[in-house]
C-alpha positions as a printed NumPy array, in Angstrom:
array([[ -4.588,  -6.205, -23.772],
       [ -1.517,  -7.815, -21.855],
       [ -0.283,  -5.484, -18.835],
       [  3.294,  -5.709, -16.59 ],
       [  3.255,  -4.378, -13.537],
       [  5.927,  -3.724, -11.722],
       [  6.994,  -2.078,  -7.922],
       [ 10.709,  -1.597,  -7.924],
       [ 12.548,  -1.185,  -4.375],
       [ 15.968,  -0.11 ,  -3.965],
       [ 17.155,  -3.888,  -4.212],
       [ 14.495,  -5.301,  -5.459],
       [ 11.792,  -5.987,  -8.188],
       [  7.877,  -7.541,  -8.142],
       [  5.835,  -7.827, -10.995],
       [  2.799,  -9.605, -12.064],
       [  1.48 ,  -9.762, -15.515],
       [ -2.082,  -9.687, -16.543],
       [ -4.959, -10.493, -19.046],
       [ -7.082,  -7.502, -18.922],
       [ -9.798,  -9.646, -20.69 ],
       [-10.475, -11.513, -17.774],
       [ -7.944,  -9.671, -15.225],
       [ -6.374, -12.882, -14.535],
       [ -2.703, -13.339, -13.629],
       [ -0.427, -14.948, -16.374],
       [  2.555, -14.678, -14.215],
       [  4.27 , -13.222, -11.372],
       [  7.509, -12.911,  -9.391],
       [ 10.171, -10.967,  -7.64 ],
       [ 13.987, -10.027,  -8.262],
       [ 15.868,  -9.788,  -4.726],
       [ 19.463,  -8.568,  -4.018],
       [ 19.507,  -6.228,  -7.105],
       [ 23.188,  -5.098,  -6.983],
       [ 24.865,  -8.139,  -5.717],
       [ 26.67 , -11.234,  -7.823],
       [ 24.054, -13.47 ,  -5.94 ],
       [ 20.607, -12.02 ,  -7.055],
       [ 17.7  , -14.032,  -6.458],
       [ 15.013, -14.23 ,  -9.274],
       [ 11.512, -16.158,  -8.432],
       [  9.216, -16.543, -11.197],
       [  5.62 , -18.136, -10.69 ],
       [  4.094, -18.84 , -13.956],
       [  0.269, -20.009, -13.59 ],
       [ -0.174, -23.681, -14.046],
       [  3.464, -23.906, -14.62 ],
       [  6.332, -25.006, -12.006],
       [  8.051, -22.085, -10.079],
       [ 11.101, -21.251, -11.587],
       [ 14.138, -19.833,  -9.243],
       [ 17.693, -18.623, -10.338],
       [ 20.566, -16.93 ,  -8.872],
       [ 22.416, -14.869, -11.329],
       [ 24.594, -11.553, -11.235],
       [ 22.268,  -8.833, -11.295],
       [ 23.954,  -5.453, -10.881],
       [ 21.162,  -3.043, -11.738],
       [ 17.311,  -2.373, -12.553],
       [ 17.961,  -2.972, -16.453],
       [ 19.21 ,  -5.898, -16.028],
       [ 16.565,  -7.422, -13.685],
       [ 13.863,  -6.26 , -16.207],
       [ 15.845,  -7.646, -18.745],
       [ 15.95 , -11.097, -17.399],
       [ 11.904, -11.025, -16.208],
       [ 11.083, -10.516, -19.988],
       [ 13.743, -12.989, -20.898],
       [ 11.425, -15.315, -18.086],
       [  7.839, -14.204, -19.716],
       [  8.892, -15.066, -23.207],
       [ 10.769, -18.453, -22.243],
       [  9.78 , -21.562, -24.223],
       [  9.307, -23.619, -21.171],
       [  9.102, -21.184, -18.389],
       [  7.172, -18.063, -20.551],
       [  3.667, -17.356, -21.07 ],
       [  4.072, -15.191, -23.633],
       [  5.306, -15.653, -27.606],
       [  7.19 , -11.844, -27.594],
       [  7.423,  -8.979, -25.502],
       [  5.507,  -6.935, -28.312],
       [  2.412,  -9.122, -26.647],
       [  2.976,  -6.48 , -23.864],
       [  1.13 ,  -3.43 , -24.432],
       [  1.522,  -1.265, -21.243],
       [  3.604,  -1.11 , -17.82 ],
       [  2.248,  -0.074, -15.149],
       [  4.587,   1.321, -11.909],
       [  3.272,   1.962,  -8.308],
       [  5.308,   5.217,  -6.918],
       [  4.537,   6.234,  -3.39 ],
       [  4.66 ,   9.775,  -3.445],
       [  3.141,  12.184,  -5.967],
       [  3.232,  15.031,  -3.908],
       [  0.219,  17.911,  -5.031],
       [  1.032,  17.38 ,  -8.348],
       [ -0.848,  14.092,  -9.294],
       [ -4.191,  13.648,  -8.069],
       [ -4.58 ,  10.252, -10.46 ],
       [ -2.706,   7.929, -12.723],
       [ -1.188,   9.13 , -15.229],
       [  1.195,   7.854, -18.155],
       [  4.758,   8.55 , -18.276],
       [  6.482,  11.245, -20.184],
       [  9.325,  13.749, -19.813],
       [  7.452,  16.356, -17.326],
       [  5.846,  13.258, -15.29 ],
       [  9.304,  12.109, -14.854],
       [ 11.114,  15.543, -14.006],
       [  8.046,  15.95 , -11.51 ],
       [  8.877,  12.328,  -9.957],
       [ 12.589,  13.387,  -9.296],
       [ 11.19 ,  16.511,  -7.618],
       [  9.496,  14.67 ,  -5.237],
       [ 12.744,  12.558,  -4.101],
       [ 13.377,  14.678,  -0.934],
       [  9.888,  13.565,   0.38 ],
       [ 10.229,  10.145,  -0.674],
       [ 14.095,   9.677,  -0.691],
       [ 13.326,   5.59 ,   0.132],
       [ 10.793,   4.885,  -2.525],
       [ 10.623,   7.303,  -5.363],
       [ 14.483,   7.172,  -6.615],
       [ 13.931,   3.082,  -6.854],
       [ 10.702,   3.956,  -8.746],
       [ 12.723,   6.088, -11.244],
       [ 15.142,   3.358, -11.945],
       [ 12.281,   0.92 , -12.478],
       [ 10.763,   3.106, -15.189],
       [ 14.495,   3.737, -16.64 ],
       [ 14.563,   0.257, -16.858],
       [ 11.657,  -0.626, -18.453],
       [ 12.312,   2.4  , -21.027],
       [ 15.667,   0.76 , -22.184],
       [ 14.089,  -2.585, -22.462],
       [ 11.136,  -2.016, -23.629],
       [ 11.137,   1.299, -25.491],
       [  8.096,   1.442, -27.547],
       [  5.785,   0.182, -24.758],
       [  3.794,   3.274, -22.91 ],
       [  4.475,   2.95 , -19.184],
       [  1.841,   4.749, -16.285],
       [  2.326,   5.73 , -12.955],
       [ -0.035,   5.101, -10.227],
       [  0.78 ,   6.971,  -7.02 ],
       [  0.044,   5.842,  -3.277],
       [ -0.959,   9.432,  -2.556],
       [ -3.099,  10.452,  -5.174],
       [ -6.294,   8.844,  -3.64 ],
       [ -5.699,  11.015,  -0.66 ],
       [ -5.687,  14.392,  -2.962],
       [ -9.359,  14.889,  -2.168],
       [ -8.852,  15.978,   1.474],
       [ -9.935,  19.486,   2.531],
       [ -7.474,  21.713,   3.648],
       [ -8.099,  21.42 ,   7.122],
       [ -7.504,  17.821,   7.369],
       [ -4.42 ,  17.948,   5.273],
       [ -2.459,  20.995,   6.926],
       [ -0.732,  21.186,  10.041],
       [ -1.23 ,  24.001,  12.292],
       [  2.761,  25.282,  11.842],
       [  3.687,  28.499,  10.065],
       [  2.021,  28.639,   6.538],
       [  5.304,  29.807,   5.175],
       [  6.618,  25.969,   5.105],
       [  3.509,  24.891,   3.29 ],
       [  3.889,  27.435,   0.497],
       [  7.591,  26.966,   0.254],
       [  8.25 ,  23.222,   0.878],
       [  5.083,  21.346,   0.858],
       [  4.916,  20.287,   4.317],
       [  1.507,  18.921,   4.69 ],
       [ -0.448,  15.742,   5.122],
       [ -0.025,  13.386,   2.134],
       [ -1.014,   9.743,   3.258],
       [  0.262,   6.463,   1.907],
       [ -1.511,   3.029,   1.207],
       [ -3.864,   4.83 ,  -1.217],
       [ -3.857,   2.491,  -3.672],
       [ -5.183,  -0.56 ,  -0.75 ],
       [ -7.55 ,   2.034,   0.543],
       [ -9.061,   2.448,  -3.125],
       [ -9.002,  -0.867,  -4.119],
       [-10.77 ,  -2.005,  -0.677],
       [-13.193,   0.887,  -0.526],
       [-14.914,  -0.036,  -3.614],
       [-14.605,  -4.305,  -2.854],
       [-16.399,  -3.182,   0.281],
       [-18.995,  -1.233,  -1.548],
       [-19.978,  -4.256,  -3.9  ],
       [-20.037,  -6.615,  -1.462],
       [-22.536,  -4.273,   0.477],
       [-24.56 ,  -3.716,  -2.784],
       [-24.267,  -0.338,  -1.991],
       [-23.117,   3.112,  -3.922],
       [-19.52 ,   3.821,  -2.654],
       [-20.583,   7.229,  -2.677],
       [-23.667,   6.688,  -0.107],
       [-21.249,   5.163,   2.753],
       [-19.291,   6.636,   5.241],
       [-16.492,   4.35 ,   5.473],
       [-13.135,   3.543,   7.924],
       [-10.47 ,   1.575,   6.295],
       [ -7.797,  -0.098,   8.017],
       [ -4.648,  -1.316,   6.151],
       [ -2.737,  -3.198,   8.791],
       [  0.558,  -4.975,   7.687],
       [  3.988,  -4.066,   8.94 ],
       [  3.458,  -0.54 ,   7.861],
       [ -0.297,   0.527,   9.024],
       [ -2.728,   3.471,   8.257],
       [ -6.067,   4.218,   9.005],
       [ -8.134,   6.54 ,   6.146],
       [-11.945,   8.073,   6.843],
       [-13.602,   7.54 ,   3.131],
       [-16.579,  10.266,   2.951],
       [-18.983,   9.27 ,   0.083],
       [-16.335,   7.579,  -1.897],
       [-13.159,  10.004,  -1.549],
       [-10.25 ,  10.324,   1.179],
       [-11.445,  12.654,   3.945],
       [ -8.647,  12.029,   6.329],
       [ -5.804,   9.448,   7.014],
       [ -3.441,   8.915,   9.731],
       [ -0.018,   8.92 ,   7.713],
       [  1.056,  12.239,   7.333],
       [  4.011,  14.006,   5.178],
       [  6.08 ,  10.465,   5.643],
       [  4.635,   7.262,   6.528],
       [  5.74 ,   7.432,  10.237],
       [  2.928,   9.442,  11.527],
       [ -0.075,   7.741,  12.563],
       [ -0.582,   4.443,  13.746],
       [  1.391,   2.231,  15.947],
       [  2.958,  -0.019,  13.237],
       [  6.084,  -3.06 ,  13.391],
       [  8.995,  -1.105,  13.636],
       [  7.6  ,   2.684,  13.334],
       [  6.6  ,   4.79 ,  16.291],
       [  3.532,   6.055,  14.983],
       [  2.361,   9.653,  16.756],
       [  4.29 ,  10.939,  19.497],
       [  5.15 ,  14.413,  21.072],
       [  7.53 ,  15.978,  18.463],
       [  9.477,  17.426,  21.317],
       [ 10.643,  13.913,  22.002],
       [ 13.243,  14.17 ,  19.164],
       [ 15.497,  17.089,  20.516],
       [ 14.828,  15.723,  23.528],
       [ 16.205,  12.444,  22.916],
       [ 19.117,  13.872,  20.617],
       [ 20.405,  15.77 ,  23.627],
       [ 20.093,  12.99 ,  26.065],
       [ 21.335,  10.216,  24.1  ],
       [ 23.904,  12.277,  21.693],
       [ 22.252,  11.254,  18.668],
       [ 22.332,  12.61 ,  15.144],
       [ 19.517,  13.269,  12.889],
       [ 19.522,   9.92 ,  10.81 ],
       [ 19.961,   7.806,  14.494],
       [ 16.905,   9.221,  15.591],
       [ 14.995,   8.942,  12.726],
       [ 16.279,   5.487,  12.214],
       [ 15.197,   5.172,  16.1  ],
       [ 11.66 ,   6.294,  14.728],
       [ 11.064,   4.683,  11.78 ],
       [ 13.095,   1.011,  12.442],
       [ 13.433,   0.006,  16.377],
       [ 10.293,   1.405,  17.426],
       [  6.923,   0.037,  17.457],
       [  5.838,  -3.413,  18.281],
       [  9.198,  -4.544,  17.914],
       [ 10.605,  -2.142,  20.524],
       [  7.538,  -2.523,  23.198],
       [  7.589,  -6.5  ,  22.846],
       [ 11.306,  -6.445,  22.738],
       [ 10.754,  -9.622,  20.467],
       [  9.432,  -9.009,  17.063],
       [  7.696,  -6.577,  14.626],
       [  5.416,  -9.714,  13.488],
       [  2.023,  -9.815,  15.106],
       [  1.927, -13.465,  14.828],
       [  4.643, -14.011,  17.106],
       [  3.634, -11.24 ,  19.598],
       [  0.39 , -12.563,  19.975],
       [  1.48 , -16.267,  20.078],
       [  4.04 , -14.939,  22.73 ],
       [  0.996, -13.185,  24.502],
       [ -1.151, -16.068,  24.942],
       [  2.08 , -18.258,  26.252],
       [  2.03 , -15.148,  29.128],
       [  4.491, -12.687,  28.008],
       [  4.046,  -9.396,  29.6  ],
       [  5.782,  -7.215,  27.194],
       [  4.239,  -8.664,  24.125],
       [  0.79 ,  -7.898,  25.782],
       [  1.673,  -4.504,  26.46 ],
       [  2.818,  -3.95 ,  22.869],
       [ -0.164,  -5.784,  21.699],
       [ -2.937,  -3.708,  23.915],
       [ -0.94 ,  -0.216,  22.734],
       [ -1.233,  -1.442,  19.259],
       [ -5.156,  -1.638,  19.671],
       [ -5.888,   1.123,  21.734],
       [ -4.418,   3.313,  19.317],
       [ -6.158,   1.926,  16.235],
       [ -9.756,   1.853,  18.042],
       [ -8.666,   5.659,  18.928],
       [ -8.44 ,   6.567,  15.145],
       [-11.378,   4.54 ,  14.032],
       [-13.222,   6.435,  16.912],
       [-11.851,   9.989,  15.889],
       [-12.757,   9.283,  12.085],
       [-16.121,   8.275,  13.16 ],
       [-16.207,  11.497,  14.843],
       [-15.007,  13.247,  12.078],
       [-17.484,  11.894,   9.44 ],
       [-20.294,  11.946,  11.985],
       [-21.373,   8.641,  11.71 ],
       [-19.71 ,   5.084,  10.216],
       [-21.588,   2.976,   7.901],
       [-18.329,   0.314,   7.552],
       [-14.923,  -0.824,   8.686],
       [-12.974,  -2.493,   6.71 ],
       [ -9.975,  -4.408,   7.858],
       [ -6.821,  -5.03 ,   5.048],
       [ -3.232,  -5.99 ,   4.478],
       [ -1.165,  -8.916,   6.62 ],
       [ -2.718,  -8.468,  10.225],
       [ -6.133,  -6.879,   9.005],
       [ -6.448, -10.056,   6.614],
       [ -5.089, -12.668,   8.967],
       [ -5.197, -11.717,  12.65 ],
       [ -8.543, -13.094,  14.173],
       [ -7.824, -11.635,  17.59 ],
       [ -7.295,  -8.278,  16.01 ],
       [ -9.694,  -7.748,  14.944],
       [-11.801,  -8.93 ,  17.686],
       [ -9.977,  -6.918,  20.243],
       [-10.856,  -3.893,  17.863],
       [-14.59 ,  -4.435,  17.384],
       [-15.243,  -5.564,  20.924],
       [-13.71 ,  -2.148,  22.136],
       [-16.144,  -0.084,  20.323],
       [-19.125,  -1.402,  20.678],
       [-20.126,   2.099,  21.149],
       [-20.496,   2.691,  17.327],
       [-23.147,  -0.159,  16.924],
       [-20.696,  -2.664,  16.046],
       [-21.62 ,  -6.216,  16.396],
       [-18.907,  -9.102,  15.871],
       [-19.849, -12.336,  14.715],
       [-17.306, -14.716,  15.947],
       [-17.772, -17.408,  13.597],
       [-17.725, -15.397,  10.728],
       [-14.669, -13.371,  12.439],
       [-12.88 , -17.184,  12.535],
       [-13.41 , -18.442,   9.265],
       [-10.4  , -18.48 ,   7.01 ],
       [-10.998, -17.239,   3.438],
       [ -9.17 , -15.22 ,   0.311],
       [-12.475, -13.719,  -0.449],
       [-14.228, -10.48 ,   0.705],
       [-16.857, -11.242,   3.557],
       [-18.74 ,  -9.714,   6.212],
       [-17.83 , -10.694,   9.522],
       [-20.348,  -8.834,  11.709],
       [-23.654,  -9.543,  12.713],
       [-26.879,  -9.279,  10.561],
       [-27.943,  -7.087,  13.397],
       [-24.881,  -4.43 ,  13.598],
       [-25.299,  -1.116,  12.749],
       [-22.203,  -0.947,  10.98 ],
       [-21.068,  -3.548,   8.572],
       [-17.663,  -4.933,   9.34 ],
       [-15.712,  -6.24 ,   6.609],
       [-12.426,  -8.353,   5.678],
       [-11.355,  -7.173,   2.085],
       [ -7.765,  -8.753,   0.755],
       [ -6.101,  -6.002,  -1.163],
       [ -4.917,  -6.121,  -4.244],
       [ -2.894,  -3.043,  -5.205],
       [ -1.413,  -4.555,  -8.316],
       [ -4.806,  -5.1  ,  -9.701],
       [ -6.138,  -1.761,  -9.114],
       [ -3.078,  -0.5  , -11.175],
       [ -3.279,  -2.631, -14.074],
       [ -7.226,  -1.306, -14.269],
       [ -5.933,   2.448, -13.858],
       [ -3.296,   1.266, -16.821],
       [ -5.938,  -0.426, -18.721],
       [ -8.107,   2.708, -18.552],
       [ -5.266,   5.103, -19.433],
       [ -4.436,   3.329, -22.334],
       [ -8.055,   2.669, -23.53 ],
       [ -8.656,   6.619, -22.934],
       [ -5.667,   6.936, -25.304],
       [ -6.904,   4.501, -28.231],
       [-10.181,   6.991, -28.043],
       [ -8.451,   9.69 , -28.225],
       [ -6.259,   8.819, -31.234],
       [ -9.368,   6.75 , -33.   ],
       [ -7.705,   3.384, -32.162],
       [ -9.83 ,   0.981, -30.125],
       [ -8.312,  -2.391, -29.354],
       [-10.73 ,  -5.21 , -29.962],
       [ -9.966,  -8.379, -27.53 ],
       [ -9.28 , -11.556, -29.428]])
């Protein structure tokens, strides 16, 4: 079964095409600067040269059309016909309380996604544009949606509710939702497989740390608590996001600096975090380079980042009454040796013993970086959200086929 995975942004489209017979990637690429007359398409077919085009692409519908043209191109393509695409899976950031699992797209699902625009104004509307664009170009192909928030719907009330008047939850669904759920789900399964243990037997903390960052406490295979909240702003210090702070800072700053609500929101989301403290960059690579060259502000930014990350790990170990495995993933988690080392050396009370040689190895595979004697297994697991979306889509399609009496036989 050939499945196309799409991730739509406000002015972009990312895609990967999978053959689910062996989960191989047939092609991947991205469309950038949608809405401009100089949009950029980068198409990477497996075992063929990369293609880069600059064209006018004024909307997502045209963007999807161009992607299909490249996938089926006689020279650059990997498919004979678009009819080979059996399903399209989409990443949607916010599913609210409506969606606890990935699901097939229908009119009711689209209506619910639109209702959630207020909770994710930067993410859900572009996702809806992606769904609509595929409908126009591939009207007979079923679509599925995989929600970042769905994995966290197993959180109990004591972890997802805020201590504010309950009427705000009942009327407006103000609560902790959490994000990066697709990534936390994927890496927890991979980590359990690497350890050779059932996921349901483990107490695990997964750290998805890139420009955006979140930690999740996974108790017996289910999300028990996670650091992001109603929005992706809460939790860890990030590249440009503040993470946790005293909520009174918002009205206080608005008053003292004569800022509007939009301006203070922009400050906390786009001009805080590593970038604000270092005065240099939101990129951990540049922060660590500057720190090693003696830059004091870069060192302060790094120390604050590490402190907050260790604090969440310690809190989640307490919340679960123990931890069996600690997992690092995403851009910083997978690539920053010094970040993993600093975190682990600050939480040895948990029984963590880092193997420095293992930690310094470079690999694209899941690997153990703790010593064999460490009471807590520490792993680096490369995330692959697109593959999880493809797997969920494939599973939904197979279940749909069984319900209709049709079973696909792979060639």
